[in-house]
N, C-alpha and C positions, 0 to 999 in steps of 0.2 A: 503494499499499499504506499509506503514512504517513497519508493522508487517511482511510482506512478504520479504522486503528488510533486516529486522533485522534477519529473519530466515535464509535467504541465507547467510548473513554475519556470523552468528553463525555456519552454516555448513561449510563454506569456512575456518573459523578459526579452527574448530575441524579438518578438513582434514589437514591443514597446521600444526596444533599442533601435530598431530600423526606423521608426517614425520620429523619434525625438532627436534634435540636434543637441549634442552635448557640447557645452562650451568649455574652453580652457579654464575659465574661472571655476566652474563646477568640479573639474577634475582637480585642480589645485586646493579647493575647499575640502574635498573629499580625502585627498591625501593628507592634509593637515589633520583632519579628524582621525584617519586611520593611524596616523603616526603615534597616537596614544595606546594603540593596541599592541600587545606584546608579540603577537604572531606577525604583525605587519613590520614591526621594528626589526624582527629577524631578517626579513627580506631586505630592508633598507640598509642594514648593517653589512650585507654581503655585496661586494662591488659589482658582481655580475648581475644580480637581481636589481640592484639599485639603478644600474644603467638601463636595464630593460623597462623598469617602471618609469624612468625619466624619458625614455625615447620611443618605446614600442606603442604605436597607436591602438592596437587591438587591447592591450592591457590598460592603457589610459581611458579607452572608452568604456570598459567594464567598470573600472574604478569610478568614472564619472557618472555612470548610470545608477549607482547606489543612492538610495534615498536615506540620507543621514537621519532624518526625523524618525525613521522606523528602525534604526540600529539599536534602540533601547529594548526592542522585542527580541528575546532570545532566539527564537526560531528564524526570524529574518536575519539576525546578526550571523547566525551560524551558516545559513544559506549563502550569504554574501561572502563570508570568509571562504567557503568552499569554492565558489565561483572565481574569486580572485585567485586563490591557490591553483586551481585547475588551469586557469589561463596562463598564469605565470610558468607553470610546469609544461604546459603545451608549447609556449613560445620558447622556452629554454631547450626543448627537444629539437626545435627547428633549426 
């Protein structure tokens, strides 16, 4: 059941993602917010990942699409963490 909900969430995010123009300001604001998270700090403290976060448009769009107002909700927070980690790992493999 969780995988079905996750799949639906990912599809909804991709649809929303394709319609919404994400600004550089949104990306930078979200990065500043995420800098408070230990899991995100681990990526920033690694030169390889830090460069990807700074320069990779795919990663930056995913970060910019996060709704910071919903990050206080544990389920939303965890889903976004998984999304960011997946896209970083996928872009690292390329």
